[in-house]
DRENNU-860262 format. One line per 3 residues: their letters; for each residue x, y, z of C-alpha. Coordinates in steps of 0.02 Angstrom, whole numbers. Layout:
% residues N
A> X Y Z ~ ... .
% end
This chain:
% residues 246
MVF> 6431 2719 -3447 ~ 6492 2827 -3593 ~ 6412 2986 -3661 .
CTE> 6482 3037 -3832 ~ 6431 3113 -3999 ~ 6407 2941 -4076 .
DLQ> 6256 2921 -3961 ~ 6161 3032 -4084 ~ 6134 2874 -4186 .
LIK> 6001 2832 -4057 ~ 5900 2972 -4137 ~ 5967 2987 -4314 .
GTA> 6012 2807 -4346 ~ 5914 2653 -4392 ~ 5797 2554 -4279 .
RAR> 5941 2435 -4245 ~ 6028 2565 -4136 ~ 5871 2591 -4031 .
RRF> 5841 2403 -4015 ~ 6020 2384 -3955 ~ 5990 2519 -3824 .
IDL> 5840 2431 -3745 ~ 5920 2260 -3764 ~ 6074 2322 -3672 .
LLA> 5965 2387 -3530 ~ 5878 2219 -3516 ~ 6042 2121 -3527 .
QTQ> 6113 2228 -3386 ~ 5963 2199 -3273 ~ 5898 2025 -3317 .
SGY> 6024 1882 -3314 ~ 5930 1773 -3438 ~ 5894 1904 -3569 .
LPL> 6057 1903 -3667 ~ 6059 1712 -3694 ~ 5875 1724 -3745 .
LQR> 5913 1859 -3872 ~ 6063 1764 -3939 ~ 5959 1606 -3964 .
YMH> 5824 1706 -4051 ~ 5946 1791 -4172 ~ 6028 1623 -4209 .
TVR> 5856 1554 -4254 ~ 5817 1704 -4365 ~ 5982 1684 -4459 .
ARN> 5951 1498 -4484 ~ 5774 1532 -4544 ~ 5836 1667 -4664 .
ALL> 5963 1544 -4734 ~ 5820 1423 -4773 ~ 5718 1560 -4857 .
KQR> 5864 1598 -4972 ~ 5867 1421 -5039 ~ 5788 1387 -5207 .
AVD> 5693 1236 -5137 ~ 5640 1276 -4959 ~ 5633 1133 -4833 .
EAA> 5457 1165 -4766 ~ 5475 1050 -4616 ~ 5635 1135 -4561 .
LES> 5557 1305 -4592 ~ 5409 1263 -4480 ~ 5525 1202 -4344 .
FSA> 5626 1363 -4345 ~ 5464 1464 -4353 ~ 5396 1380 -4196 .
EMV> 5561 1408 -4104 ~ 5566 1589 -4160 ~ 5388 1623 -4098 .
TLG> 5425 1547 -3927 ~ 5584 1646 -3902 ~ 5517 1803 -3984 .
NEI> 5364 1813 -3872 ~ 5478 1814 -3719 ~ 5582 1955 -3793 .
IRA> 5427 2057 -3836 ~ 5358 2032 -3661 ~ 5521 2090 -3581 .
RRE> 5531 2245 -3691 ~ 5349 2290 -3661 ~ 5374 2275 -3473 .
LAP> 5530 2384 -3481 ~ 5450 2529 -3576 ~ 5334 2596 -3438 .
KFS> 5473 2581 -3309 ~ 5605 2671 -3410 ~ 5499 2801 -3500 .
PLA> 5457 2909 -3345 ~ 5643 2922 -3301 ~ 5685 2981 -3477 .
RLA> 5540 3105 -3481 ~ 5592 3182 -3315 ~ 5775 3195 -3367 .
YRR> 5723 3276 -3531 ~ 5612 3402 -3443 ~ 5753 3451 -3326 .
ISN> 5884 3473 -3462 ~ 5767 3567 -3581 ~ 5690 3670 -3439 .
DAE> 5518 3606 -3491 ~ 5542 3672 -3668 ~ 5469 3513 -3744 .
ELR> 5378 3357 -3689 ~ 5456 3188 -3725 ~ 5358 3030 -3761 .
IEY> 5432 2858 -3789 ~ 5333 2719 -3874 ~ 5390 2540 -3898 .
QSS> 5339 2485 -4073 ~ 5331 2298 -4097 ~ 5318 2229 -4273 .
VKN> 5203 2098 -4195 ~ 5033 2176 -4169 ~ 4934 2032 -4094 .
DFA> 4979 1851 -4124 ~ 5160 1818 -4177 ~ 5127 1644 -4247 .
VEL> 4979 1702 -4353 ~ 5067 1857 -4418 ~ 5224 1758 -4460 .
AQS> 5120 1634 -4560 ~ 5030 1776 -4649 ~ 5195 1852 -4703 .
RAR> 5253 1693 -4791 ~ 5217 1756 -4968 ~ 5316 1916 -4938 .
ERT> 5455 1816 -4858 ~ 5476 1715 -5017 ~ 5493 1877 -5114 .
FRA> 5619 1959 -4997 ~ 5699 1794 -4940 ~ 5704 1856 -4761 .
TLV> 5602 1849 -4600 ~ 5496 2007 -4600 ~ 5402 1993 -4434 .
GPH> 5473 1979 -4259 ~ 5563 2075 -4122 ~ 5717 2092 -4234 .
RDD> 5609 2219 -4330 ~ 5550 2319 -4178 ~ 5585 2503 -4145 .
LQL> 5577 2632 -4008 ~ 5483 2788 -4063 ~ 5547 2950 -3987 .
LQN> 5426 3096 -3994 ~ 5451 3278 -3945 ~ 5286 3371 -3924 .
GKS> 5204 3228 -4019 ~ 5322 3237 -4170 ~ 5462 3122 -4222 .
AAQ> 5626 3183 -4145 ~ 5725 3113 -4292 ~ 5621 3203 -4423 .
FGS> 5573 3365 -4337 ~ 5693 3392 -4191 ~ 5828 3525 -4199 .
EGQ> 6009 3477 -4165 ~ 5994 3545 -3988 ~ 5836 3447 -3957 .
KRT> 5914 3287 -4023 ~ 6067 3308 -3914 ~ 5957 3345 -3764 .
LVI> 5858 3187 -3798 ~ 6013 3079 -3812 ~ 6081 3144 -3646 .
ALK> 5911 3117 -3564 ~ 5907 2936 -3625 ~ 6081 2903 -3558 .
MAQ> 6046 2986 -3391 ~ 5886 2885 -3375 ~ 5986 2729 -3415 .
AEF> 6108 2770 -3274 ~ 5966 2803 -3152 ~ 5875 2643 -3202 .
LAG> 6031 2538 -3176 ~ 6068 2623 -3010 ~ 5891 2583 -2951 .
IHG> 5910 2400 -2997 ~ 6087 2369 -2936 ~ 6088 2489 -2789 .
SPP> 6245 2584 -2842 ~ 6271 2718 -2975 ~ 6375 2679 -3131 .
VLL> 6532 2777 -3173 ~ 6486 2912 -3301 ~ 6610 2954 -3440 .
IDD> 6550 3113 -3526 ~ 6645 3163 -3684 ~ 6626 3351 -3719 .
VMG> 6437 3350 -3699 ~ 6432 3528 -3631 ~ 6500 3597 -3794 .
ELD> 6349 3525 -3884 ~ 6220 3614 -3775 ~ 6169 3796 -3763 .
VKR> 6185 3888 -3597 ~ 6005 3853 -3546 ~ 6019 3667 -3575 .
RSG> 6189 3658 -3489 ~ 6107 3728 -3334 ~ 5968 3600 -3348 .
FLP> 6100 3462 -3357 ~ 6176 3520 -3192 ~ 6049 3441 -3071 .
LLE> 6079 3273 -3153 ~ 6266 3288 -3121 ~ 6230 3342 -2943 .
SAR> 6118 3191 -2918 ~ 6259 3077 -2975 ~ 6381 3162 -2858 .
KSS> 6266 3153 -2706 ~ 6239 2967 -2733 ~ 6429 2942 -2722 .
GQV> 6442 2911 -2908 ~ 6595 2958 -3009 ~ 6584 3073 -3160 .
FMT> 6727 3101 -3283 ~ 6700 3243 -3408 ~ 6807 3299 -3554 .
CTG> 6795 3467 -3641 ~ 6898 3579 -3754 ~ 6853 3734 -3655 .
ENW> 6785 3780 -3484 ~ 6604 3780 -3540 ~ 6522 3690 -3395 .
PSE> 6394 3782 -3286 ~ 6472 3903 -3162 ~ 6365 3822 -3025 .
LGG> 6483 3675 -3025 ~ 6608 3792 -2941 ~ 6767 3709 -2884 .
DFQ> 6689 3549 -2821 ~ 6787 3441 -2941 ~ 6964 3391 -2987 .
RWE> 7030 3457 -3150 ~ 7167 3397 -3266 ~ 7230 3479 -3425 .
VKT> 7310 3387 -3572 ~ 7424 3501 -3673 ~ 7556 3446 -3800 .
GNL> 7545 3270 -3732 ~ 7572 3319 -3550 ~ 7445 3293 -3411 .
TRH> 7438 3429 -3278 ~ 7326 3436 -3125 ~ 7252 3607 -3081 .
% end
């Protein structure tokens, strides 16, 4: 599992990045989820192609709509079941890293409010205008709130980075709980993105990974990790293309 600066797109980016995050979690823990998602997205693309035609084949459109509702309801159910299992892990990780500076809340936002089939039918007029399917799990989002406010809109850079790390650590813990063994963590210069207080809060999470016999690989441009790590690690230095063990 990789931690890197690009992960900030989970906070700053579009809903697609957050959907991909929860879909990846489900694909890694439920064997049938990825084929289900692939079939659903294939159906959405086929339906969108019909909506772009000047003369829409209504029978074909209804067929794709029925298939989309069946598959989409399964996806929504899986995502809704995941949220309350994953959210506590992310909240706890965030509290530890931030030293209880803020409270994190995660809310799964489905574009389907009640009945997918009914809402899809009700959106038909707008679909003809936009020539695209406007309702369904391909439009869902994961809302990330810090002290009740949107992290993307109101969070500082430090808070956003803390949130990203908390999400990734929660992902690692969730996968370890399902599969019974911790994933290998690849952490790319994360310490340089955190202030001293938040680095110290990150330490217990690294310790937890170590105690569970997990492997952690960290890169940094300077020795900015918490002093509490001591010498309980192996260190390599890359300088002018040469790798040296210290």
